[in-house]
N, C-alpha and C positions, 0 to 999 in steps of 0.2 A: 245145791243148786238143781232146780227142778230138770228131771231126765229129758223131757221134750227139749226144753231150751239148751240142755248139754248136746243134744244130736243135732240141734239146729247149728250151732256153734262147730260142730265137728265137720257139718255138710258145708257150711260156709269156709271154713279152711280149707278143705279139700278143692270146693270151685276156684277159689283164690289162688291155691297151689298150683291146680291145674293151669290156670289161665298164664300164670306168672310162668311155669316150665314151656308150657308152649311159647311163649315170647323169647325165653332165652334159646329154645330149641331152632329158632328162627333165625338166628344171628349166622352172620357169614363164617365160613370155616378157614382159619389161617392154614398158611402152608406147615409142614411137617417140622420145617426150621425156625419158625416162631417161638418165641419164649414160653407161649402158653401152651400148655400139652393137649390142648383139644385136637389139632391137628393130627397128631402121634395117635391118639387115641381112634381118630376114625380112620386111618390108616392102618391100624394094627387090628382095627374092627374088620376092615375088606379083609384082609390077610385071614384073618379067623373064620370068616364067612366060607372063604374058598377052602380053607384046610377042613374046614367041618363038613363040607358037602364033600370033598375027596376023601375023606375020614383021615385026613394026614395032618393032625395037630399034635404029635407027640414031641416036637421040638419048643413047642410052646412052654414058659413057666407055668408052674400051676396056678397062682394067683391070677394070672389074667386069662387063664382057662375057667377057672370060677367065675371072674369077674364079667367075662362076654359070654358065658355060659346063658345066662338071664336076658341076651338080648340075640335071640334065636327070631324074634319078631322081626326085629330088624334086618337080620340077613335075608329071612324069607321075601320081605318086603323090599330089599335093598333101599331103602329110606335113611339116609344118615339123619335126618330130622326126625325120626322115632327112635333113633339110639341116642339122641341130645335130649330128646323129651323124658325117655325113661331113665337116663343119668338124673336130670334133674328134679325128677320124681322121688330120686331117694331121700334127700332131705325131709320134705315132706312127712315120708313114711314114718320117721323118727317117732313123730309127734301123732300119728294118726293111727299108729299101730300099737306104740306102746308107751303112751303117756295117758295119767289119769285125768281124765277132762273134769275139770273143777271149775269153778268161776276166776278167769282171768287165762285160762290155758290158752286159747285162741290168740291173746297178746302176746305172750310169752313165746308163741310158736312163730310168728311173726316178727318178733323182735330178730328172731336168727335168720329166718328165710329173707330179711330185707337187710341183712347186717355184710358186712365185709366178708366175715365166715362162713356164712352162707352161701354168699354168690361165689366165693372161691371152691365149696367144696360141689356147688351145683354146676360149675363151668368148667374146674380145672383139676381138682384135685379129685378127679372121679373113682379110684378105686380106694383112696382114704375113705371117702363118703360111703362107698359099698361096704366097707369093711366096719365103719361107725355105726351103719344101721344094724350088722350081724352083731356086735359089740352090745348097743343098746337092747337089743332082743335077749343077750344074755343076761342082762340085768332086770331087765323086766321079769325073766322065769327064775331069777335067784329062789327067789321065795315061794313060787308056786311047783315049779318042776324042776331039780335039780340037771334031771338029763337032758331036757331040752337047754338049758343053760348052758351046759356043756357043749352039746352040739354047737350051739351059735356062738361061744367062744372059741372053740377050733376051728370054725368056719373065719371068723372073725381073725384070727391069725394067720389062716392061709391067705386071706384077702388083702390084708396088709399089715407091713411090719407095725406099724404105729401101737395097733392094738396089743401085739405081744410083749412090749413095753409095760401096756396098761393091765396086763392079764392079773399082775399080782393085788391090783387094787380089788377083783372081784373077790378073792378069796378073804379081805380084809372086809368089803360088804358083806360077806356070808359071816362074818365072824368066826373064820374058821382059826381055830387056836391048838395047837399041838400042846398035850400034857409037857410038864416042867422036864421030866425025865427023857421023854422021848425027844423034846426040841435039844437038849443038851446031847443026846444019841447023835442028830441030825446035823448039828453045827460039827461035831467031831467026825464025822463021817465026812462031811464035805469038805474039812482039812487035810483029811488022809486021803481022801480020791484026788483033792486038788494037787497035792505034792506028789503023789504018784504020777499023775497027768502030766506034771510040769516037768518031772526027769525024765518021762517016756517020751514026750511030744514036745520037748524044747524048741526044737528049729521049726517047728511046723507051727507052733504057738507065735513065734517070731515072725514068721511068714504072714501070718495072719493078723499080726498087728499091721503090718507094712501094708497091706491089701486095706485093711481098715482106715488106714491114714490115707491111703490113694482114693479110697471112695469118698473119704471126707472132704479132700481135696475137688473130687469131681462135683459133689454135691454144692461145694463152694463158689464153683464157676457158675452152677445153674442159678443159686438163688444169691447172686453176689451183691443185689441191693435190698435182702432181708438180712445181712450180716450185722450191720450195726446196732448197736447197743440202745440207740433212741428207738430204732423201729420195733427192736423185740420188748420194749417198753411198752412202747404204744399198741402192740396187738396184745398183750399181756394185761394191761389195764383192763380191759372189759372184765374180765376174770375176778378181780377184785370188786370192781365196781357191783357186779351181779351178788355177791357175797353181801357187801357192803349193806345195799338195799335191802335184802332180805334179813340182815342181822335189826338193824333199825326198826324193821316196819314189821316183821313178822318173824322175831325172834325165836317166839315160843313154838313157832312150826317150823323150824329148822330141821331139817332129819338129819338123822347120825350120815346117811349117805354123801349129803351135801357138805358135811363137817370133813370126812373121809377124803371124800374128792379133793378138795381145796388142796387139802393138806400134800396129799399124794402128788398132785399135780405140781404144786409149791416146789415140792422138793425134786421132782423129776425135769422141770424145766430150768431149775438152776442147775442140775447135773449136766443138762444135755447142753446148755451154754457154755458151759466150761470145758466139756471135753469135745462134744460135736455141734458147733456153734453154726454149722450150716443147714442142719433141720430142726433147730429150735424152733423156726416160723410155722413147721407141719405139727407139731406137738402143740403149740401154743392155740392153733384152731381146735385142736382136738378137746384141749383143756377146757376153753370157753365154751364151746358146742355141748361138751358133758354136762359142765356147771350147770347150764340153763336147762338140759334136759331134768337134770334129776329135781329140779324146782317144780317140773310139770308132773313128777312123780310124788309129790308132798300133799298132804290132805286139804291144805290150804294155800294159794298161790297169791292170789288178790290181784286185782283189776288195777289199782292204783300201783302199787309194785310195779307192775307189769309196764305199765306208763313209762316210770322210773328209769326202766332199762330200756325199752324200745326207743324212746326218742333220742336218748344218747349214742345209741348205736347204728340209728339213722345218721345223725351227725357225724360220728366215727366215719361211717362209709361215705359221707359225700365230703368229708376232709381228704380221704383218701382219693376220691375220683378228681378233685383238683389239684392235689399235690403229687400225685402220679401217673405216668402216663400207660402203665399197665391193661387199665381198662379199656383203651381206644380199641383193644383188641374185639370187643364186645359188639363194637359198631362197624369197624372197618376192615375187621377179619386181620 
């Protein structure tokens, strides 16, 4: 791909993303009681800004501190629009900063930005979007600079707990292997330490399990519409469609990262639905976006392949618009 054309596509995507983010930032802000998280995030922003000015933010959760720390501009201007714009721009930054711009990258990036996954991250799952950006920064630096990769990964875990679950994937992508003797020793130590803590903290572990069950029920009330098996299958289908398109059109260019990612995501989604079905929706969003992002880091991505993904994802989004009233909040607040 000609370097000038690559820069032109990058700039075109930047302009398109900026325009789309500006449009999303102009939406009405719902109340804090609305199922959409937008109203609550804006409300917490106002609290953070006041605490930041008064230097009294010790009571804030660390992940929220990190998330709102990049919104000082919105605090200074007291513009909710600027905050919503900054949040919406996080997703385009996945590709602008960390993708390898090849023939087709523009369309692959648009495929996520104009999908239900991109829309969810840009307008609702804001901290998850921030954590995902940091996690992708870790992936982009795995081969170049392991120190920066570690820093990005650590910040990603602080930003959102979904990235903590995916952190073992980073070691797998790095081909991090223990020697066999060391691995046996580690497994033995895990069992010994686990048995010790089981005996010592049995009551505390029971309390922790009970709390985890209460948390699962809490999220179940929030995502009650996202708990059905049919809905989970509907939002995970694009994950496998992306891989199928790559397999049949660009099989020889599929990277090890893409192969490992779909295996890891499949196992994680199965276990998540089995034990914590209420949050499977969030992990499915992460899995789809991750799989597509890894495509944009391959040496050959393909314009036609991107179209095979872009068009179905648009149809997938429009179907959700017609079948769900969750998106009315973007228009009516």
